[in-house]
N, C-alpha and C positions, 0 to 999 in steps of 0.2 A: 196178465196184469203186470204193470211196470214195478220194478223194485223201488223202494224208498231210497232217497239220496243217502240217508244215514247208514243204511245197510250196505250200499255200494262203498262208502268211505270206510266202513268197518272191515269189509272184505279186502280192500286194497291196502289200507294203511294199518290194519290190525289195531285200531283204536276206535272207541265209541265217541263220535263227535258230540253227543249230547250228555257226556259224562265228564265231570271235573277230574283232571288228571291228578290232582292233589288229594282231595277229600272223597272222591268217588261218588259224590252226590249228583243228582240230575241237574243239568243246565237248562235254562229257558232263554229263548230269544228276547233281547231287550230292545234292539232296534235293527233296522236294515240300512246298511251304509252303501250308497251307490255313487256318491261324488268322489272322484279320485283324490281330491285334497283332504277330505275327511278320512278316507281309508288310510292315506299316507300319514296323517296326524296320529291316528291310533297305533299304527305299526311302529312309528318312531317312539311313541310314548312307552310302548312295551318292549322296546329294543328288538323289534322283529323286522325293521326296515332294511332291506338289502340293496336298495337303490334301483334305478331303472335298468332293465335288461335290454341290451341291444341284440335283436334277433336278425341274423343276416338274411338277405333276400333269398328266395328259393332259387335253385339252379335252373338253368334253361332246360327245356324239354329235350330229350335225346333225338327228337325228330322234328321236322317242320310241320306243324299242324295245318297251316294254311294250304299246303300242297295237296292234301287228301281231298278227293272228290267223293260225293255221296254215291253209294251203290244202291241201285234199285233192286228189290227182291226179285228172284226168278219166279214170277207169277205162273207161267205155264207149267213149270215143274211142280209148284205147290198145288196147282189144280189137279195134277195127276196123282199126287199123294193123298189128297182129301177127296173122298167120294162125294159126288154131287147128290144132294138131297133136295127135292122140290120143297120140302117144308122148312128147310134151313135158309133163312134170308142171307146169311153170310157166305153160302156156297156159291153165290152168283159172282162174287168178287168184283163189285163195281170199281172201276179204275179211279173214280173221283174220291172214293172213301179210302182206298188203299194207296193213294198217291203220297209220295214223300214230300211233296211241295205243298204244305198246308199253309193257308193264309188266314189269319184271324179275321173275324167280322169287325168292321169299323163303322162307327156311327158319328157323323159330323154333328157337333154341337153348335149352338147359336154364336158363341163367342170365339169362333175360329179355332176351336180345339177339337181333337178327335178322341173319341172314347173307343178303346180297343178291347173287345170281349175275348178273353182267353179262358177256356174251360179248365185249364190245369190248376 
């Protein structure tokens, strides 16, 4: 079971997010603010606005990702490690199932679009 967000905040910040810091009474949600301009207005109203934060872009990877080539698993060695069992359908190791070059199923629609079926 996932922990509640209030328990996570209390564990990290050592404050109860649903308890008033002044009178210790229980707080209740009044509204959910999602628009950036509304959030900024209330932060400025309560003198909590610190301005926009400029986050620098992440550094480049320490290696060139495009130069790596995919490695096919060593299926003959794997077949030796796993005993073949006639009742086990996966013991056969069909090459089309274990291929690293998977292509999703595509269905052409009437309006010249393609529907790609991805089971993930």
